[in-house]
C-alpha positions in Angstrom: -16.0 44.7 -148.4 -18.1 41.9 -149.8 -20.6 42.4 -152.5 -24.1 42.7 -151.1 -25.5 39.7 -153.0 -22.5 37.6 -151.8 -23.1 38.8 -148.3 -26.7 37.7 -148.5 -25.9 34.3 -149.9 -23.1 33.6 -147.4 -25.3 34.7 -144.5 -28.2 32.5 -145.7 -25.9 29.5 -146.1 -24.8 29.8 -142.5 -28.4 30.0 -141.4 -29.4 27.0 -143.5 -26.5 25.1 -141.9 -27.7 26.0 -138.4 -31.4 25.3 -139.1 -33.4 23.6 -141.9 -34.6 25.2 -145.1 -38.2 25.2 -143.6 -37.1 26.6 -140.3 -35.2 29.6 -141.6 -37.5 32.5 -142.4 -36.9 35.5 -144.7 -37.1 37.7 -141.6 -34.3 35.6 -140.0 -32.1 36.1 -143.1 -32.8 39.8 -143.5 -32.1 40.4 -139.8 -28.8 38.4 -140.0 -27.6 40.3 -143.0 -28.3 43.7 -141.4 -29.9 44.9 -144.6 -33.2 46.7 -145.1 -36.1 44.8 -146.7 -35.7 46.8 -149.8 -32.0 46.1 -150.1 -32.6 42.4 -149.6 -35.5 42.2 -152.1 -33.4 44.0 -154.7 -31.4 40.7 -155.0 -33.9 38.0 -154.1 -37.7 37.9 -154.4 -38.2 35.0 -152.1 -36.5 32.3 -149.9 -36.8 29.6 -152.6 -34.7 31.6 -155.1 -32.1 32.4 -152.4 -31.9 28.7 -151.3 -31.4 27.7 -154.9 -28.5 30.3 -155.2 -27.0 29.0 -152.0 -27.3 25.3 -153.2 -25.8 26.2 -156.6 -22.8 28.0 -155.0 -22.0 25.7 -152.1 -23.1 22.4 -153.5 -23.4 22.1 -157.2 -20.5 24.5 -158.1 -18.2 22.7 -155.7 -19.2 19.2 -156.9 -18.9 20.3 -160.6 -15.3 21.6 -160.1 -13.9 18.4 -158.8 -13.3 16.6 -162.1 -12.9 19.4 -164.6 -9.2 20.1 -164.9 -7.4 17.1 -163.4 -4.2 15.6 -164.8 -5.1 12.7 -167.0 -1.5 11.5 -167.6 -2.0 8.6 -165.2 -4.5 7.3 -162.6 -2.0 8.3 -159.9 -1.8 11.9 -161.1 -5.6 12.0 -161.4 -6.1 10.7 -157.9 -3.6 13.3 -156.5 -5.2 16.1 -158.4 -8.8 15.0 -157.4 -7.7 14.8 -153.7 -6.4 18.3 -153.7 -9.7 19.7 -155.1 -11.8 17.5 -152.7 -9.7 18.7 -149.8 -10.5 22.3 -150.9 -14.2 21.5 -150.8 -14.0 20.0 -147.3 -12.0 23.1 -146.2 -14.5 25.5 -147.7 -17.5 23.8 -146.0 -15.6 23.5 -142.8 -14.7 27.2 -142.9 -18.4 28.1 -142.9 -19.6 25.5 -140.5 -18.8 25.8 -136.8 -18.3 22.7 -134.8 -21.6 20.9 -134.5 -22.8 22.0 -137.9 -21.1 19.3 -140.0 -24.2 17.1 -139.9 -26.3 20.0 -141.0 -24.3 20.3 -144.3 -25.5 16.8 -145.1 -29.1 17.8 -144.2 -28.7 20.9 -146.3 -27.7 18.8 -149.3 -30.6 16.4 -148.8 -33.1 19.3 -148.4 -31.8 20.8 -151.7 -32.4 17.4 -153.4 -35.7 16.9 -151.8 -37.4 20.3 -152.4 -35.9 21.3 -155.8 -36.1 18.8 -158.7 -33.8 20.9 -160.9 -31.0 20.7 -158.2 -31.6 16.9 -158.0 -31.4 16.6 -161.8 -28.1 18.6 -162.0 -26.6 16.6 -159.1 -27.4 13.3 -160.9 -25.8 14.8 -164.1 -22.7 15.7 -162.2 -22.5 12.3 -160.6 -22.6 10.7 -164.1 -19.8 13.0 -165.3 -17.7 12.0 -162.2 -18.3 8.3 -162.7 -17.6 8.5 -166.5 -14.4 10.4 -165.8 -13.2 7.7 -163.4 -14.2 5.0 -165.9 -12.1 6.7 -168.7 -9.1 7.2 -166.5 -9.2 3.6 -165.2 -9.5 2.3 -168.8 -6.4 4.3 -169.7 -4.5 3.1 -166.7 -5.3 -0.5 -167.5 -4.3 0.0 -171.2 -0.9 1.5 -170.2 -0.2 -1.2 -167.7 -0.3 1.2 -164.8 -2.8 -1.0 -163.0 -4.0 -4.5 -163.3 -7.5 -5.8 -162.5 -10.1 -8.2 -163.9 -12.8 -6.1 -162.3 -14.9 -4.0 -164.9 -13.8 -0.4 -165.1 -17.2 0.8 -163.9 -16.9 -1.3 -160.7 -13.5 0.2 -159.9 -14.8 3.7 -160.7 -17.7 3.2 -158.3 -15.2 2.2 -155.5 -13.5 5.5 -156.0 -16.7 7.6 -156.2 -18.5 5.9 -153.3 -15.6 6.1 -150.8 -15.9 9.9 -150.2 -19.7 9.7 -150.1 -19.9 6.9 -147.6 -17.1 8.3 -145.4 -18.7 11.8 -145.4 -21.9 10.3 -144.1 -20.1 8.4 -141.4 -18.1 11.4 -140.3 -21.2 13.5 -140.4 -23.0 11.1 -138.1 -19.9 11.2 -135.8 -20.0 15.0 -136.1 -16.3 15.2 -136.8 -15.1 15.9 -140.3 -11.5 16.5 -139.2 -10.2 13.0 -140.2 -12.1 12.9 -143.4 -9.5 14.2 -145.8 -6.8 11.9 -144.5 -9.2 8.9 -144.6 -10.2 9.5 -148.2 -6.5 9.9 -149.2 -5.6 6.7 -147.4 -8.5 4.8 -149.0 -7.8 6.0 -152.6 -4.1 5.6 -152.4 -4.5 2.1 -150.8 -6.9 1.0 -153.5 -4.4 2.3 -156.1 -1.6 0.3 -154.6 -3.7 -2.8 -154.6 -4.5 -2.3 -158.3 -0.8 -1.8 -159.1 0.1 -5.4 -158.0 
C-alpha cells in the first residue's frame, strides 16, 4: 500500500492535470484521497504547499534527473543515455495522464512557473545545467573529432535542448504525445549524423 503522503501527492497531481491549480480546491483533493480532514492536514497545511510538493516531484525532480548520470564517453553515448531518461519522463507523465490530459501537463508546468517564483528560479537553474552539459559534451566531441561543425558549441547545444521543448508543445497542442519519443529520437540522431559529416 502506498504511503499516505505519496497517495495525497499523486491524487493531487491527477486533479491538477484535470483542472487548473486555481480550480482545484482542498475539498476536492481531500474527497479524492478518501482521507479525513485531520489525516490530510497532518501532511499539508494548505493547497500551496501541496502544489509545490507536486511540482517538485513531477516537474523539477524529473527535469533534474535527465542530465545527472549520463555517459560522457562520446556525444553519441550521451544522446542515447539522455533519450532513455527522457523517454522515462514521458512515460511517467503519460502513466498519470489519461487521454485528453496531455495538454494539461503543459498548463500544469506553466502554472507552477507563474504562481511560484522559487519553482521558476529552480527551473531556470536546471535549464542552465542542461545547456552547459550539452556545451561541454559537444566541445569534447569536437575535440576528439567525433563531430565537425563551425557552429559555436552553445548554438549546437541549444538545438539539442530546444527540440524536446518545441516538440512537446506541438504534440500537446495536437493532444497526442504518442509520437513524441520517436520524433525526438529521430531529430537528435539526425542532427548527430549531420554533424558527423
